[in-house]
C-alpha positions as CSV (number, residue, x, y, z in Angstrom):
1,M,72.7,60.4,170.4
2,T,72.3,57.7,168.1
3,T,72.3,53.9,168.3
4,S,74.3,50.7,166.5
5,L,74.6,47.0,166.9
6,L,77.3,48.0,168.9
7,G,75.0,50.3,171.0
8,P,74.2,54.0,171.8
9,V,77.6,56.1,169.7
10,S,77.7,59.2,171.4
11,P,77.6,62.7,168.3
12,A,81.6,62.7,169.3
13,R,82.8,59.3,168.7
14,D,80.8,59.7,165.4
15,R,82.4,63.0,164.6
16,F,85.8,60.3,164.9
17,L,84.5,57.6,162.7
18,T,83.9,59.7,160.2
19,R,86.9,62.1,161.1
20,L,88.9,58.6,160.6
21,F,87.1,57.3,157.4
22,R,88.1,60.2,155.7
23,T,92.0,60.4,156.2
24,F,91.6,56.2,155.1
25,M,90.6,57.2,152.1
26,K,93.2,59.4,151.7
27,S,95.9,58.1,152.1
28,L,94.7,56.1,149.5
29,D,95.1,58.9,146.8
30,G,98.1,57.9,145.9
31,E,98.6,61.2,143.2
32,K,98.7,63.0,146.4
33,I,101.1,61.0,147.7
34,W,103.9,61.5,144.9
35,H,103.5,64.8,144.8
36,D,103.6,65.2,148.7
37,F,107.2,62.5,147.7
38,R,108.4,64.6,144.8
39,N,107.5,68.3,146.8
40,N,109.8,66.8,149.6
41,L,112.5,65.6,147.3
42,P,116.4,67.6,146.5
43,E,115.4,69.5,143.5
44,A,119.0,68.0,141.4
45,V,117.3,64.9,141.6
46,R,113.1,65.4,141.2
47,Q,113.6,64.4,136.7
48,R,114.4,61.1,138.3
49,Y,111.3,59.7,139.8
50,Q,108.3,59.7,137.9
51,R,105.2,58.3,137.3
52,L,102.5,56.7,135.2
53,N,99.9,58.6,135.4
54,L,96.8,56.6,133.5
55,P,94.5,58.1,131.8
56,I,90.6,56.5,132.7
57,K,88.0,56.9,130.4
58,G,84.6,58.0,131.6
59,P,84.1,57.2,135.6
60,E,86.8,55.5,138.2
61,P,85.6,52.2,138.9
62,G,85.9,50.7,142.6
63,I,88.7,49.7,144.2
64,D,86.3,45.9,144.6
65,D,84.8,46.5,140.7
66,V,86.3,43.4,139.6
67,A,84.8,43.9,136.0
68,A,86.3,46.6,135.2
69,M,89.9,45.1,135.6
70,H,90.1,43.5,132.3
71,S,89.4,47.0,130.5
72,L,91.8,48.6,133.1
73,K,94.6,46.2,131.9
74,A,93.9,47.0,128.2
75,Q,94.2,50.8,128.5
76,A,97.3,50.3,130.4
77,A,99.2,48.8,127.5
78,N,97.8,51.1,125.9
79,H,98.4,54.2,127.7
80,V,102.5,52.4,128.5
81,W,103.4,52.9,124.9
82,T,103.2,56.8,124.1
83,P,106.2,57.3,122.8
84,Q,107.0,60.5,124.5
85,Q,107.3,59.6,128.1
86,M,108.0,56.2,128.2
87,D,111.7,57.8,126.4
88,T,112.1,59.6,129.4
89,V,111.6,56.8,131.5
90,M,113.9,54.0,129.1
91,D,116.8,56.4,129.9
92,L,116.5,56.8,133.3
93,I,116.3,52.8,133.7
94,Y,119.7,52.7,131.3
95,A,122.1,55.4,132.8
96,S,120.4,53.9,137.0
97,M,122.8,50.6,135.4
98,F,126.4,52.5,135.7
99,Y,127.7,53.9,139.2
100,F,131.5,55.1,138.8
101,E,133.7,54.6,142.1
102,F,137.2,55.8,142.5
103,E,140.0,53.5,142.1
104,D,142.1,55.6,144.1
105,E,142.6,58.9,145.9
106,P,142.6,61.6,143.9
107,I,145.6,63.5,143.4
108,A,146.3,67.9,144.5
109,T,148.4,69.3,141.3
110,D,147.9,73.0,140.4
111,G,145.5,74.2,142.0
112,S,143.2,70.9,141.0
113,Y,142.8,67.0,141.2
114,L,143.4,64.3,138.8
115,C,140.9,61.8,139.6
116,T,141.1,58.5,138.1
117,G,138.0,55.9,138.0
118,H,136.3,53.4,136.7
119,V,132.1,52.8,135.6
120,F,130.6,50.2,136.4
121,F,127.3,47.7,135.4
122,R,125.8,47.1,138.2
123,V,123.4,44.6,137.5
124,H,124.3,40.7,136.7
125,L,124.0,39.0,133.5
126,P,124.8,36.1,131.6
127,P,127.6,35.8,128.7
128,E,125.1,36.1,126.3
129,G,123.1,39.6,127.7
130,R,126.6,41.0,129.0
131,K,127.9,40.7,125.3
132,E,124.1,42.6,124.1
133,L,124.8,45.0,126.6
134,L,128.4,46.0,124.3
135,R,126.8,45.4,120.7
136,E,124.0,47.7,121.9
137,L,126.4,50.2,123.1
138,L,128.8,49.7,120.0
139,R,125.4,50.1,117.7
140,T,124.6,53.3,119.4
141,K,127.4,54.6,119.6
142,S,127.6,55.6,123.4
143,Y,129.2,57.0,124.9
144,F,129.8,59.6,128.6
145,I,130.1,63.2,129.5
146,V,133.2,63.6,131.8
147,R,133.8,67.1,132.6
148,G,131.9,68.8,128.9
149,Q,134.3,65.9,127.3
150,P,132.4,62.5,125.7
151,V,134.8,58.8,126.2
152,K,133.2,56.4,123.9
153,C,131.7,53.2,126.5
154,I,133.0,50.7,124.3
155,E,135.2,50.5,121.5
156,T,135.7,47.6,120.1
157,V,132.9,44.4,121.2
158,P,135.5,41.9,122.5
159,R,135.4,38.1,122.4
160,T,135.3,37.3,126.1
161,V,132.4,39.5,127.3
162,P,134.0,40.5,130.7
163,L,131.9,42.7,133.2
164,F,131.4,46.4,132.0
165,K,134.8,48.6,132.9
166,R,135.3,51.9,131.4
167,R,138.7,53.6,133.3
168,L,137.8,57.6,133.4
169,T,140.5,60.1,133.8
170,F,139.3,63.8,134.7
171,E,140.5,66.5,137.1
172,L,138.3,68.7,139.4
173,G,138.3,72.3,141.3
174,S,138.1,71.3,144.6
175,L,136.6,67.7,146.5
176,D,133.7,69.2,148.1
177,D,133.1,72.5,145.8
178,D,133.1,70.8,142.3
179,P,130.6,68.1,141.8
180,V,131.5,65.1,140.4
181,G,128.5,64.8,137.0
182,I,128.9,61.9,134.5
183,T,126.0,61.5,132.7
184,L,125.1,59.1,129.3
185,R,124.3,59.6,125.8
186,G,123.7,57.4,122.4
187,I,121.5,54.4,124.2
188,T,119.6,57.0,125.2
189,T,116.9,59.5,123.4
190,D,118.7,62.5,126.5
191,A,122.1,63.2,127.9
192,V,121.1,61.4,131.7
193,T,122.5,61.0,134.8
194,I,124.2,57.8,135.8
195,S,123.1,56.9,139.1
196,G,124.7,58.2,142.4
197,L,125.7,61.3,141.0
198,P,126.0,64.7,140.4
199,K,128.1,64.0,143.9
200,S,131.0,66.1,145.6
201,A,134.1,63.7,145.4
202,S,134.7,64.1,149.0
203,E,130.9,62.1,149.6
204,L,132.1,59.5,147.0
205,L,135.3,58.3,148.5
206,T,133.8,58.9,152.1
207,M,130.8,56.5,151.0
208,Q,133.3,54.1,148.9
209,R,135.9,54.7,152.3
210,I,138.9,54.6,149.8
211,K,141.1,56.0,152.5
212,A,140.1,52.5,154.9
213,P,143.5,50.2,155.2
214,F,144.4,48.4,152.0
215,G,144.0,44.9,152.7
216,T,140.8,44.0,154.0
217,T,137.8,42.1,151.4
218,D,135.2,44.9,152.6
219,H,137.2,47.9,152.2
220,A,136.5,48.0,156.4
221,A,138.0,50.8,159.0
222,V,138.7,48.3,161.6
223,Q,141.1,45.5,161.4
224,K,140.7,42.1,163.3
225,P,144.5,42.0,165.4
226,L,146.8,39.6,165.0
227,P,146.8,36.7,167.2
228,G,149.5,37.0,170.6
229,I,151.4,34.7,169.9
230,P,152.0,31.7,172.7
231,K,154.3,31.6,175.6
232,K,156.5,28.4,175.5
233,R,155.9,25.9,177.6
234,K,158.9,24.6,180.9
235,Y,158.8,21.4,181.2
236,G,156.0,19.6,183.2
237,E,153.7,22.4,182.8
238,T,150.3,21.8,182.3
239,V,147.4,23.4,180.4
């Protein structure tokens, strides 16, 4: 049995503290946490998640090594500009800014469903920012790929700069088994699926609450009841 400032320490307690310390140190292993996180993701969305690992020259500095901060900062700045990986990250960032919403319920036709909706831009931009976005989409000849068909993001840059909104029409063979997939190309170096896709039409319709009663600002499924009609009081009756 060993002793400490807190009194005698038993071998069992000593082993417990050692295991506790090792567990704590493992919790600081970002690379292991990253691999565990990525392995638990559905395979279809794994490519959306990227980790920029910095290859450190020489031995890894300690967590409390303040003197190494300037060197690490310089190495990180140089590493960030590695073209290939940064292109992948930028593609994912661009694609994540766009999302699709149904305009209405798909219309059943002969063995398929006619779908209509819009692609929106999720980032709130001031007028100058919106104009720059439209100019960049036009300059890069950007387009959405819907069911294998290219659709231009924009045709021209209007004088006014409304919020980005691109109407799309396409057909699906099934609302459950034929997923909606829309990819972006042009402003990206490769075709990348926009935010929230692929998903089945049924999932999107449920999430967007398209079947909710008309008239509610938040598409709530249950509306507030109308107030009752007050009864007419008799002469001399008090409330």
